[in-house]
Residue frames as a rotation matrix with the C-alpha (Angstrom) as fourth column:
MET 1
0.487 0.672 -0.558 2.66
-0.753 0.646 0.121 48.62
0.442 0.361 0.821 -116.90
ALA 2
0.114 -0.382 0.917 3.24
-0.786 0.530 0.318 45.43
-0.608 -0.757 -0.240 -114.95
THR 3
0.195 -0.098 -0.976 4.77
-0.702 0.681 -0.209 42.30
0.685 0.726 0.064 -116.43
TYR 4
0.520 0.064 0.852 4.77
-0.726 0.558 0.402 38.92
-0.449 -0.827 0.337 -114.73
SER 5
0.140 -0.503 -0.853 7.30
-0.683 0.575 -0.451 36.17
0.717 0.645 -0.263 -115.26
LYS 6
0.975 0.213 -0.070 7.65
-0.119 0.756 0.644 32.77
0.190 -0.619 0.762 -113.65
ARG 7
0.062 -0.976 0.208 10.87
-0.873 -0.154 -0.463 32.37
0.484 -0.153 -0.862 -111.66
GLY 8
-0.920 -0.377 0.109 11.46
-0.387 0.824 -0.414 28.71
0.066 -0.423 -0.904 -111.00
PRO 9
-0.664 0.676 -0.321 8.62
0.429 0.695 0.577 26.37
0.613 0.245 -0.751 -110.17
TYR 10
-0.028 0.688 -0.725 7.16
0.992 0.110 0.066 28.33
0.126 -0.718 -0.685 -107.26
GLN 11
-0.253 -0.118 -0.960 7.77
0.513 -0.858 -0.030 32.05
-0.820 -0.500 0.277 -107.70
TRP 12
0.448 0.420 0.789 6.42
0.878 -0.372 -0.301 34.92
0.167 0.828 -0.536 -109.77
GLN 13
-0.558 -0.663 -0.500 8.38
0.678 -0.711 0.185 38.09
-0.478 -0.236 0.846 -110.45
THR 14
0.609 0.768 0.200 6.57
0.777 -0.527 -0.345 41.35
-0.160 0.365 -0.917 -111.12
LYS 15
-0.655 -0.750 -0.095 8.15
0.697 -0.647 0.309 44.31
-0.293 0.136 0.946 -112.88
ILE 16
0.578 0.807 -0.121 6.44
0.716 -0.572 -0.401 47.66
-0.393 0.145 -0.908 -113.12
ARG 17
-0.656 -0.729 0.196 7.74
0.724 -0.534 0.437 50.16
-0.214 0.429 0.878 -115.65
ARG 18
0.580 0.809 0.093 6.17
0.810 -0.560 -0.176 53.59
-0.090 0.178 -0.980 -115.78
LYS 19
-0.010 -0.582 0.813 7.55
0.613 -0.646 -0.455 56.81
0.790 0.494 0.364 -117.17
GLY 20
0.151 -0.037 0.988 8.87
-0.450 -0.893 0.036 59.12
0.880 -0.449 -0.151 -114.48
TYR 21
0.709 0.107 0.697 9.28
-0.691 0.304 0.656 56.35
-0.142 -0.947 0.290 -111.89
PRO 22
-0.467 -0.884 -0.012 12.09
-0.878 0.462 0.123 53.89
-0.103 0.068 -0.992 -111.19
VAL 23
-0.109 0.375 -0.921 11.46
-0.431 0.817 0.384 50.28
0.896 0.438 0.073 -112.20
GLN 24
-0.052 0.199 0.979 9.83
-0.982 0.170 -0.086 48.39
-0.183 -0.965 0.186 -109.35
THR 25
-0.124 -0.069 -0.990 10.54
-0.442 0.897 -0.007 44.66
0.889 0.436 -0.141 -109.05
LYS 26
-0.270 0.064 0.961 9.30
-0.930 0.240 -0.278 42.18
-0.248 -0.969 -0.005 -106.47
THR 27
-0.657 -0.027 -0.753 8.97
-0.343 0.901 0.267 38.40
0.671 0.434 -0.601 -106.26
PHE 28
-0.089 0.744 0.662 5.97
-0.987 0.024 -0.160 36.52
-0.135 -0.667 0.733 -104.85
ASN 29
-0.736 -0.142 0.662 4.90
-0.232 0.971 -0.050 32.94
-0.636 -0.191 -0.748 -104.22
THR 30
-0.134 0.755 0.642 1.68
0.775 0.483 -0.407 33.19
-0.617 0.443 -0.650 -106.26
ARG 31
-0.677 -0.055 0.734 0.59
0.641 -0.533 0.552 35.13
0.361 0.844 0.396 -109.30
ALA 32
0.412 0.907 0.085 -2.42
0.691 -0.372 0.620 36.48
0.594 -0.197 -0.780 -107.38
GLU 33
0.484 -0.325 -0.812 -0.11
0.671 -0.457 0.583 38.12
-0.561 -0.828 -0.003 -104.80
ALA 34
-0.612 -0.775 0.156 2.00
0.665 -0.399 0.631 39.57
-0.427 0.490 0.760 -107.61
GLU 35
-0.374 0.555 0.743 -1.05
0.660 -0.404 0.633 41.03
0.651 0.728 -0.215 -109.35
ALA 36
0.666 0.635 -0.391 -2.41
0.716 -0.399 0.572 42.51
0.207 -0.662 -0.721 -106.12
TRP 37
0.092 -0.724 -0.683 0.92
0.639 -0.483 0.598 44.21
-0.763 -0.492 0.419 -105.37
ALA 38
-0.750 -0.402 0.525 1.22
0.657 -0.369 0.657 45.49
-0.070 0.838 0.541 -108.94
SER 39
0.055 0.846 0.530 -2.28
0.717 -0.404 0.569 46.98
0.695 0.349 -0.629 -108.90
THR 40
0.690 0.147 -0.709 -1.56
0.680 -0.467 0.565 48.73
-0.248 -0.872 -0.423 -105.59
VAL 41
-0.260 -0.891 -0.372 1.72
0.568 -0.453 0.688 50.21
-0.781 -0.032 0.624 -106.79
GLU 42
-0.690 0.045 0.723 0.27
0.678 -0.309 0.666 51.26
0.253 0.950 0.183 -110.16
SER 43
0.433 0.900 0.047 -2.67
0.777 -0.399 0.487 52.88
0.457 -0.174 -0.872 -108.38
GLU 44
0.470 -0.346 -0.812 -0.28
0.585 -0.566 0.581 54.86
-0.661 -0.748 -0.064 -106.16
MET 45
-0.648 -0.744 0.162 1.69
0.585 -0.350 0.732 55.94
-0.488 0.569 0.662 -109.24
THR 46
-0.310 0.624 0.717 -1.48
0.778 -0.266 0.568 57.08
0.546 0.734 -0.404 -111.00
ARG 47
0.731 0.656 -0.188 -2.60
0.623 -0.528 0.577 59.10
0.280 -0.538 -0.795 -107.98
GLY 48
0.256 -0.731 0.633 0.89
-0.130 -0.675 -0.727 60.56
0.958 0.104 -0.267 -107.50
MET 49
0.758 0.109 0.643 1.16
-0.641 -0.055 0.765 58.98
0.119 -0.992 0.028 -104.04
PHE 50
0.866 -0.411 -0.286 3.93
0.364 0.909 -0.205 56.51
0.344 0.073 0.936 -104.85
VAL 51
0.484 -0.825 0.293 7.19
-0.875 -0.461 0.148 56.61
0.013 -0.328 -0.944 -102.91
SER 52
0.288 -0.459 -0.840 9.90
-0.283 0.798 -0.533 54.06
0.915 0.391 0.100 -103.43
ARG 53
0.782 0.029 0.622 10.42
-0.617 0.176 0.767 51.83
-0.087 -0.984 0.155 -100.40
LYS 54
0.733 -0.477 -0.485 13.34
0.008 0.719 -0.695 49.98
0.680 0.506 0.531 -101.96
GLU 55
-0.276 -0.920 0.278 16.03
-0.336 -0.179 -0.925 51.24
0.900 -0.349 -0.260 -99.60
ALA 56
-0.161 0.293 0.942 13.92
-0.987 -0.040 -0.156 50.61
-0.009 -0.955 0.296 -96.48
GLU 57
0.838 0.538 0.092 13.07
-0.531 0.843 -0.087 47.12
-0.124 0.023 0.992 -97.76
SER 58
0.704 -0.623 -0.341 16.71
0.203 0.636 -0.744 46.23
0.681 0.455 0.575 -98.42
THR 59
-0.270 -0.780 0.565 18.41
-0.470 -0.405 -0.784 47.68
0.840 -0.477 -0.257 -95.31
THR 60
0.156 0.273 -0.949 18.61
0.615 0.725 0.310 45.47
0.773 -0.632 -0.055 -92.23
LEU 61
0.968 0.229 0.104 18.50
0.049 -0.577 0.815 46.84
0.247 -0.784 -0.570 -88.72
THR 62
0.480 -0.864 -0.152 22.15
0.672 0.250 0.697 45.83
-0.564 -0.436 0.701 -88.22
GLU 63
-0.240 -0.556 0.796 23.22
0.934 -0.356 0.032 47.86
0.266 0.751 0.605 -91.27
ALA 64
0.436 0.485 0.758 21.16
0.263 -0.874 0.408 50.83
0.861 0.022 -0.509 -90.09
LEU 65
0.962 -0.117 -0.248 22.65
0.233 -0.127 0.964 50.58
-0.144 -0.985 -0.095 -86.58
ASP 66
0.066 -0.989 0.130 26.17
0.932 0.107 0.346 50.57
-0.357 0.098 0.929 -88.04
ARG 67
-0.218 -0.084 0.972 25.39
0.688 -0.720 0.092 53.66
0.692 0.689 0.215 -90.09
TYR 68
0.771 0.568 0.287 23.71
0.161 -0.610 0.776 55.34
0.616 -0.552 -0.562 -87.11
GLU 69
0.714 -0.558 -0.423 26.74
0.575 0.122 0.809 54.67
-0.400 -0.821 0.408 -84.94
GLN 70
-0.264 -0.880 0.394 29.14
0.955 -0.182 0.233 56.15
-0.134 0.438 0.889 -87.51
GLU 71
-0.398 0.122 0.909 27.11
0.544 -0.767 0.341 59.18
0.739 0.630 0.239 -88.58
ILE 72
0.393 0.718 0.575 24.96
-0.092 -0.591 0.801 60.15
0.915 -0.368 -0.167 -85.59
SER 73
0.939 0.102 -0.329 26.10
0.285 0.307 0.908 58.54
0.194 -0.946 0.259 -82.36
SER 74
0.125 -0.986 -0.108 29.81
0.960 0.148 -0.237 59.21
0.249 -0.074 0.966 -82.81
GLY 75
-0.439 -0.272 0.856 29.19
0.249 -0.953 -0.176 62.95
0.864 0.136 0.486 -82.46
LYS 76
0.600 0.757 0.259 27.24
-0.101 -0.250 0.963 62.65
0.794 -0.603 -0.074 -79.23
LYS 77
-0.120 -0.591 0.798 28.55
-0.906 -0.263 -0.330 63.09
0.405 -0.763 -0.504 -75.72
SER 78
0.214 0.331 0.919 26.87
-0.762 0.645 -0.055 59.81
-0.611 -0.689 0.390 -74.72
HIS 79
0.227 -0.153 -0.962 28.52
-0.880 0.390 -0.270 57.81
0.416 0.908 -0.046 -77.51
ALA 80
-0.785 -0.614 -0.077 30.05
-0.515 0.717 -0.470 55.21
0.344 -0.329 -0.880 -75.16
ILE 81
-0.565 0.660 0.495 26.69
-0.336 0.364 -0.869 54.45
-0.754 -0.657 0.016 -73.56
GLU 82
0.404 0.749 -0.525 24.87
-0.790 -0.004 -0.613 54.34
-0.461 0.663 0.590 -76.90
LYS 83
-0.292 -0.612 -0.734 27.47
-0.859 0.505 -0.079 51.91
0.419 0.608 -0.674 -78.17
VAL 84
-0.928 0.009 0.372 26.33
-0.229 0.775 -0.589 49.43
-0.293 -0.632 -0.717 -75.51
TYR 85
-0.017 0.998 0.055 22.68
-0.341 0.046 -0.939 49.85
-0.940 -0.035 0.340 -76.52
ILE 86
0.286 0.052 -0.957 23.59
-0.958 -0.018 -0.287 49.41
-0.032 0.998 0.045 -80.18
ARG 87
-0.732 -0.620 -0.281 25.49
-0.612 0.780 -0.127 46.21
0.298 0.079 -0.951 -79.39
THR 88
-0.693 0.554 0.461 22.47
-0.126 0.537 -0.834 44.92
-0.709 -0.636 -0.303 -77.46
LEU 89
0.320 0.855 -0.409 20.10
-0.591 -0.158 -0.791 45.69
-0.741 0.495 0.455 -80.35
LYS 90
-0.068 -0.435 -0.898 22.44
-0.969 0.243 -0.044 43.94
0.237 0.867 -0.438 -82.78
LYS 91
-0.946 -0.310 0.096 22.19
-0.324 0.896 -0.304 40.76
0.008 -0.319 -0.948 -80.69
SER 92
-0.319 0.911 0.260 18.38
-0.440 0.101 -0.892 40.79
-0.840 -0.399 0.369 -80.73
PHE 93
-0.253 0.343 0.905 16.10
0.664 0.741 -0.096 38.90
-0.704 0.577 -0.415 -83.10
LEU 94
0.747 0.574 -0.335 15.29
0.212 -0.684 -0.698 42.23
-0.630 0.451 -0.633 -84.80
SER 95
0.025 -0.868 -0.495 18.83
-0.308 -0.478 0.823 42.68
-0.951 0.132 -0.280 -86.12
SER 96
-0.799 -0.363 0.480 18.39
0.277 0.487 0.828 40.53
-0.535 0.794 -0.289 -89.24
ARG 97
0.173 0.948 0.268 15.01
0.837 0.002 -0.547 42.06
-0.519 0.319 -0.793 -90.14
PHE 98
-0.518 -0.234 0.823 14.63
0.712 -0.651 0.264 44.72
0.474 0.723 0.503 -92.82
LEU 99
-0.973 0.096 -0.208 13.62
0.053 -0.789 -0.612 48.15
-0.223 -0.606 0.763 -91.52
ALA 100
-0.539 0.816 -0.209 10.40
-0.754 -0.357 0.551 48.12
0.375 0.455 0.808 -93.54
GLY 101
-0.112 0.482 -0.869 9.52
-0.006 0.874 0.486 44.74
0.994 0.060 -0.095 -92.04
ILE 102
-0.842 -0.182 -0.507 9.79
0.493 0.118 -0.862 45.77
0.217 -0.976 -0.009 -88.39
ASN 103
-0.091 0.886 0.454 6.37
0.058 -0.450 0.891 46.52
0.994 0.108 -0.010 -86.94
ARG 104
-0.044 0.105 0.994 4.96
-0.844 -0.536 0.019 47.43
0.534 -0.838 0.112 -83.54
SER 105
0.919 0.388 0.068 4.31
-0.365 0.773 0.519 43.81
0.149 -0.502 0.852 -82.53
ASP 106
0.438 -0.850 -0.293 8.01
0.526 0.506 -0.684 43.03
0.729 0.146 0.668 -83.09
VAL 107
-0.374 -0.595 0.712 9.08
-0.186 -0.704 -0.686 45.99
0.909 -0.389 0.152 -80.99
SER 108
0.314 0.539 0.781 6.63
-0.892 -0.114 0.437 45.16
0.324 -0.835 0.445 -78.20
ARG 109
0.936 -0.055 -0.348 7.87
0.108 0.985 0.136 41.55
0.335 -0.165 0.928 -78.21
TYR 110
-0.023 -0.998 0.067 11.44
0.417 -0.070 -0.906 42.88
0.909 0.007 0.418 -77.93
ARG 111
-0.208 0.016 0.978 10.39
-0.645 -0.754 -0.125 45.20
0.735 -0.657 0.167 -75.08
ASP 112
0.732 0.593 0.334 8.70
-0.644 0.444 0.623 42.39
0.222 -0.672 0.707 -73.14
ALA 113
0.730 -0.534 -0.427 11.66
0.450 0.845 -0.287 40.05
0.515 0.017 0.857 -73.57
ARG 114
-0.249 -0.885 0.394 14.14
0.221 -0.448 -0.866 42.71
0.943 -0.128 0.307 -72.41
LEU 115
0.145 0.377 0.915 12.05
-0.759 -0.551 0.347 43.61
0.635 -0.744 0.206 -69.36
LYS 116
0.954 0.169 -0.246 12.66
-0.011 0.843 0.537 40.09
0.299 -0.510 0.807 -68.06
ASP 117
0.358 -0.915 -0.187 16.44
0.833 0.404 -0.379 40.70
0.422 -0.020 0.906 -68.08
VAL 118
-0.716 -0.685 0.134 17.03
0.596 -0.700 -0.393 44.40
0.363 -0.201 0.910 -67.37
SER 119
-0.531 0.483 -0.696 15.41
0.483 -0.503 -0.717 47.37
-0.696 -0.717 0.034 -65.66
PRO 120
0.478 0.809 0.341 12.62
0.794 -0.232 -0.562 49.40
-0.376 0.540 -0.753 -67.29
THR 121
0.616 -0.302 -0.728 14.95
-0.250 -0.951 0.183 52.39
-0.747 0.069 -0.661 -67.56
ALA 122
-0.521 -0.843 0.134 17.45
-0.181 0.263 0.948 50.43
-0.834 0.469 -0.289 -69.65
VAL 123
-0.312 0.501 0.807 14.64
0.858 0.514 0.013 49.26
-0.408 0.696 -0.590 -71.95
ARG 124
0.729 0.581 -0.361 13.40
0.417 -0.796 -0.439 52.86
-0.543 0.169 -0.823 -72.26
HIS 125
0.135 -0.776 -0.616 16.88
-0.473 -0.596 0.648 53.95
-0.871 0.204 -0.448 -73.35
GLU 126
-0.722 -0.388 0.574 17.13
0.230 0.647 0.727 51.14
-0.653 0.657 -0.378 -75.92
LEU 127
0.096 0.851 0.516 13.69
0.936 0.100 -0.339 51.98
-0.340 0.515 -0.787 -77.32
SER 128
0.671 0.084 -0.736 14.60
0.018 -0.995 -0.097 55.68
-0.741 0.052 -0.670 -77.48
LEU 129
-0.394 -0.887 -0.242 17.69
-0.372 -0.087 0.924 54.86
-0.840 0.454 -0.295 -79.52
LEU 130
-0.626 0.225 0.746 15.65
0.641 0.693 0.329 52.62
-0.443 0.685 -0.579 -81.83
SER 131
0.495 0.867 -0.061 13.02
0.723 -0.450 -0.524 55.33
-0.482 0.215 -0.849 -82.25
HIS 132
0.397 -0.431 -0.810 15.67
-0.339 -0.889 0.307 57.93
-0.853 0.153 -0.499 -83.06
LEU 133
-0.689 -0.639 0.342 17.22
0.033 0.443 0.896 55.56
-0.724 0.629 -0.284 -85.61
PHE 134
-0.182 0.710 0.681 13.85
0.940 0.329 -0.092 55.28
-0.290 0.623 -0.727 -87.42
THR 135
0.715 0.440 -0.543 13.38
0.335 -0.898 -0.286 59.06
-0.614 0.022 -0.789 -87.28
ILE 136
-0.078 -0.839 -0.538 16.84
-0.437 -0.456 0.775 59.64
-0.896 0.295 -0.331 -88.79
ALA 137
-0.694 -0.160 0.702 16.21
0.435 0.683 0.586 56.99
-0.573 0.712 -0.405 -91.45
ILE 138
0.259 0.892 0.371 12.98
0.919 -0.109 -0.379 58.72
-0.297 0.439 -0.848 -92.48
LYS 139
0.856 0.203 -0.475 14.13
0.176 -0.979 -0.102 62.33
-0.486 0.004 -0.874 -92.30
GLU 140
0.325 -0.831 -0.451 17.81
-0.651 -0.543 0.530 62.28
-0.686 0.121 -0.718 -93.19
TRP 141
-0.658 -0.620 0.428 18.44
-0.164 0.672 0.722 59.02
-0.735 0.405 -0.544 -95.03
SER 142
-0.350 0.608 -0.712 15.32
-0.922 -0.360 0.146 59.44
-0.168 0.707 0.687 -97.20
MET 143
-0.990 0.137 -0.030 13.88
0.132 0.984 0.121 56.00
0.046 0.116 -0.992 -96.53
PHE 144
-0.564 0.825 -0.007 10.38
-0.809 -0.551 0.205 56.84
0.166 0.121 0.979 -97.69
GLY 145
0.176 0.783 -0.597 7.38
-0.493 0.595 0.635 54.77
0.852 0.182 0.491 -96.71
LEU 146
-0.530 -0.441 -0.725 8.94
0.415 0.610 -0.675 53.87
0.739 -0.658 -0.140 -93.38
ILE 147
0.516 0.709 0.481 6.90
-0.236 -0.422 0.875 54.16
0.824 -0.565 -0.050 -90.19
ASN 148
-0.565 -0.711 0.419 8.45
-0.578 -0.021 -0.816 54.46
0.589 -0.703 -0.399 -86.73
PRO 149
0.072 0.662 -0.746 7.06
0.152 0.732 0.665 51.39
0.986 -0.161 -0.048 -84.92
VAL 150
-0.675 -0.373 -0.637 8.41
0.665 0.066 -0.744 52.51
0.319 -0.926 0.203 -81.53
MET 151
-0.910 0.362 0.201 5.98
-0.396 -0.903 -0.167 55.45
0.121 -0.231 0.965 -81.54
GLN 152
-0.116 0.934 -0.339 3.07
-0.609 0.203 0.767 52.99
0.785 0.295 0.545 -81.75
ILE 153
0.127 0.128 -0.984 3.80
0.556 0.812 0.178 51.11
0.822 -0.569 0.032 -78.53
ARG 154
0.891 0.125 0.435 3.83
-0.278 -0.608 0.744 52.12
0.358 -0.784 -0.507 -74.89
ARG 155
-0.130 -0.988 -0.085 7.15
-0.250 0.116 -0.961 52.37
0.959 -0.104 -0.262 -73.15
PRO 156
0.089 0.144 -0.985 7.72
0.809 0.567 0.156 50.83
0.581 -0.811 -0.066 -69.74
PRO 157
0.912 0.258 0.318 7.25
0.040 -0.828 0.559 53.25
0.407 -0.498 -0.766 -66.85
PRO 158
0.002 -0.968 0.250 10.46
-0.408 -0.229 -0.884 54.61
0.913 -0.100 -0.395 -65.32
ASN 159
-0.365 -0.226 -0.903 11.77
0.636 0.648 -0.419 53.07
0.680 -0.727 -0.092 -62.12
LYS 160
0.795 0.607 -0.009 10.22
0.381 -0.487 0.786 54.32
0.473 -0.628 -0.618 -58.93
SER 161
-0.065 -0.851 0.522 12.57
-0.153 -0.508 -0.848 56.83
0.986 -0.134 -0.097 -57.37
ARG 162
-0.175 -0.087 -0.981 13.63
0.858 0.475 -0.195 56.36
0.482 -0.876 -0.009 -53.79
ASP 163
0.190 0.238 0.952 12.39
-0.307 -0.907 0.288 58.72
0.933 -0.347 -0.099 -51.11
ARG 164
0.133 -0.244 -0.961 14.33
0.739 0.670 -0.068 57.74
0.660 -0.701 0.269 -48.04
ARG 165
0.572 0.067 0.818 14.18
-0.437 -0.818 0.373 59.58
0.694 -0.571 -0.439 -44.76
LEU 166
-0.575 -0.818 0.009 16.59
-0.378 0.256 -0.890 59.19
0.725 -0.515 -0.456 -41.87
LEU 167
0.317 0.619 -0.718 15.40
0.407 0.595 0.693 56.84
0.857 -0.512 -0.063 -39.21
PRO 168
0.891 0.024 0.453 15.53
-0.367 -0.551 0.750 57.87
0.267 -0.834 -0.482 -35.55
GLY 169
0.672 -0.708 0.219 19.12
0.037 0.327 0.944 57.76
-0.740 -0.626 0.246 -34.34
GLU 170
0.417 -0.532 0.737 20.68
0.902 0.338 -0.267 57.80
-0.107 0.776 0.622 -37.86
GLU 171
0.757 -0.118 0.642 21.10
0.128 -0.937 -0.324 61.57
0.640 0.328 -0.695 -37.87
LYS 172
0.812 -0.459 0.360 23.13
-0.518 -0.286 0.806 61.43
-0.267 -0.841 -0.470 -34.68
ALA 173
0.470 -0.634 0.614 25.28
0.399 0.773 0.493 58.55
-0.787 0.013 0.616 -36.00
LEU 174
0.561 -0.217 0.799 25.82
0.787 -0.159 -0.596 60.41
0.256 0.963 0.082 -39.28
ILE 175
0.837 -0.233 0.496 26.93
-0.279 -0.960 0.021 63.59
0.471 -0.156 -0.868 -37.51
GLU 176
0.674 -0.609 0.418 29.33
-0.363 0.220 0.905 61.65
-0.644 -0.762 -0.073 -35.28
ALA 177
0.465 -0.486 0.740 30.81
0.716 0.698 0.009 59.88
-0.521 0.525 0.673 -38.34
CYS 178
0.660 -0.201 0.724 31.47
0.479 -0.629 -0.612 63.21
0.578 0.751 -0.318 -40.04
């Protein structure tokens, strides 16, 4: 059952207590928003579809990147390279956002901004790391209700590889140099 209490002059706090589920608490600007959220959560609980999103809603990307670096990346052969990508992601506007609050438009905005500064391959590597972080958070860290926003956007195409042929006279010069 949901209870509503006024918190200060402009906020409403909703608490949902139901047997077999942890207490769910959230604060809203209006009572209507609080009631809408409560009815959604209670409906999910009734249908048996409810999963607690508390950890995903309270973990920032920076905290998740720190944990990822310690638990996952440190055991990889490419740890030194991933450390650079992690540092770059920590400097981005996404770093202070909660994992549950990062959506595909945020990730595509990040991608577009990074493409102005670095090569498409570097952006692909950063997005791969971010995608793996979300996958680990969902599967291993049990952050239920989390969706991988990187899977919902297109990645930049890889750089065009070079296909260079020797020009006339270069083969002779190369053989003489050897």
